[in-house]
C-alpha positions in Angstrom: -68.7 -4.3 4.9 -67.0 -7.3 3.2 -65.2 -5.2 0.7 -62.2 -4.2 2.9 -61.8 -7.8 4.0 -61.9 -8.9 0.4 -59.1 -6.4 -0.5 -57.0 -7.6 2.5 -57.5 -11.2 1.4 -56.5 -10.4 -2.2 -53.5 -8.4 -1.0 -52.4 -11.2 1.3 -52.7 -13.8 -1.5 -50.8 -11.6 -4.0 -48.1 -10.9 -1.3 -47.8 -14.6 -0.6 -47.3 -15.5 -4.3 -45.0 -12.5 -4.9 -42.8 -13.5 -1.9 -42.8 -17.2 -2.9 -41.8 -16.2 -6.5 -38.9 -14.0 -5.3 -37.8 -16.8 -2.9 -37.7 -19.3 -5.7 -35.7 -17.0 -7.9 -33.2 -16.0 -5.2 -32.9 -19.4 -3.4 -31.1 -21.2 -6.3 -28.3 -18.7 -6.2 -27.4 -20.1 -2.7 -27.0 -23.5 -4.3 -24.5 -22.4 -7.0 -21.0 -23.8 -6.4 -18.6 -21.3 -5.0 -15.8 -20.5 -7.4 -12.6 -20.4 -5.4 -9.8 -18.1 -6.4 -6.9 -20.0 -7.7 -3.8 -19.4 -5.7 -0.3 -20.4 -6.7 1.1 -23.5 -4.9 4.1 -22.3 -2.8 7.0 -24.7 -3.3 9.6 -23.1 -1.1 10.3 -20.0 1.0 13.8 -18.5 1.3 15.3 -16.1 3.8 18.7 -14.7 3.0 20.5 -12.5 5.4 23.5 -10.9 3.8 24.8 -9.1 6.9 25.3 -5.5 8.0 27.1 -2.8 6.2 28.8 -2.0 9.5 31.1 -5.0 10.4 30.9 -4.0 14.1 27.2 -4.9 14.2 27.9 -8.5 13.4 24.6 -9.3 11.7 24.2 -12.9 10.8 25.0 -14.0 7.2 23.1 -17.1 6.1 20.8 -18.6 3.4 17.8 -20.6 4.6 15.3 -22.5 2.4 12.2 -24.1 3.7 10.3 -26.5 1.3 6.6 -27.5 1.2 7.6 -31.2 1.8 8.9 -30.4 5.3 12.6 -30.2 4.4 14.9 -27.3 4.6 18.5 -26.3 4.0 20.7 -23.8 5.8 24.0 -22.4 5.0 25.5 -20.3 7.8 28.3 -18.1 6.6 29.1 -15.8 9.7 27.7 -14.5 12.9 25.1 -17.2 13.4 24.7 -20.1 15.8 24.7 -22.4 12.8 27.9 -22.2 10.7 28.3 -24.5 7.7 25.9 -26.5 5.6 22.8 -28.1 7.2 19.8 -30.1 6.1 16.7 -30.5 8.3 13.1 -31.4 8.7 10.1 -29.7 10.2 6.4 -30.3 10.4 4.7 -29.6 7.1 1.9 -27.8 9.0 4.6 -25.2 9.9 5.1 -24.6 6.2 1.4 -24.2 5.8 1.4 -21.6 8.5 4.2 -19.7 6.7 2.2 -19.9 3.4 -0.9 -18.5 5.2 1.2 -15.6 6.5 2.6 -15.0 3.0 -0.9 -14.7 1.6 -2.3 -12.8 4.6 0.4 -10.2 4.4 -0.1 -9.9 0.6 3.6 -10.7 -0.1 3.0 -11.1 -3.9 1.9 -7.5 -4.1 5.0 -6.2 -2.4 7.6 -4.3 -4.5 10.8 -6.1 -5.5 12.9 -3.7 -3.4 12.2 -1.8 -0.2 14.1 1.5 -0.4 15.7 2.8 2.8 17.2 6.1 3.8 20.4 4.2 4.8 21.5 0.7 4.1 21.9 -1.0 7.5 21.6 -4.7 6.4 20.4 -6.6 3.4 17.6 -9.1 3.8 16.0 -11.0 1.0 12.7 -13.0 1.3 11.9 -15.1 -1.8 8.8 -17.2 -2.4 9.0 -19.8 -5.2 5.6 -21.0 -6.5 4.6 -23.3 -9.4 3.9 -20.0 -11.3 7.3 -18.3 -10.7 9.3 -16.5 -8.1 8.7 -13.3 -6.2 11.7 -11.8 -4.3 11.7 -8.8 -2.0 15.0 -7.2 -0.9 15.1 -4.8 2.0 18.0 -2.8 3.3 16.9 -2.0 6.9 14.4 -3.3 9.4 13.2 0.3 9.8 12.3 0.5 6.1 10.1 -2.6 6.1 6.4 -2.2 6.3 4.5 -4.3 8.9 3.6 -7.0 6.4 7.2 -7.7 5.4 8.3 -7.5 9.0 5.7 -10.2 9.9 6.9 -12.5 7.2 10.5 -11.9 8.1 9.9 -12.5 11.8 7.9 -15.7 11.1 10.8 -17.1 9.0 13.4 -16.1 11.5 11.4 -17.8 14.2 11.0 -21.0 12.2 14.7 -21.7 11.9 14.7 -22.6 15.6 12.1 -25.3 15.0 13.9 -27.2 12.3 15.8 -30.3 13.2 19.1 -29.3 11.6 21.8 -31.8 10.9 25.2 -30.8 9.6 26.1 -32.0 6.1 29.6 -33.3 5.9 
């Protein structure tokens, strides 16, 4: 009569020590430091709009550079509300948002050139890091994938939030 109870007791003790042993082996893995993937430090992000192939479309022609220290430069050549040379400042947090977008959209995995069926306009997005530069040239909004469109739109939007002052 006590034999089944004895087996249950032994099974419970063995199960307890087996579970405790596994817990002790697995638990230290939780305490290991997490190795973060090293990402390049983004120093500046450039948006260059070289205009349309059809002059009647009057696409803007400009070069805009935003830097990680919250400064930017803008050279408006034609068809833009800013014409001439400008320097400006913006919140550094805005630059961090741009960098997050660059990594979120996997910009560094993008090809150097986005081929289009027809060349409507030339847009260049360039990201300068402490490890080098990656530039993507596209020739039409239609040819851009969603990731590049997101980066382009975010950069285009940011130019309105920089306090630009004309450089004489």
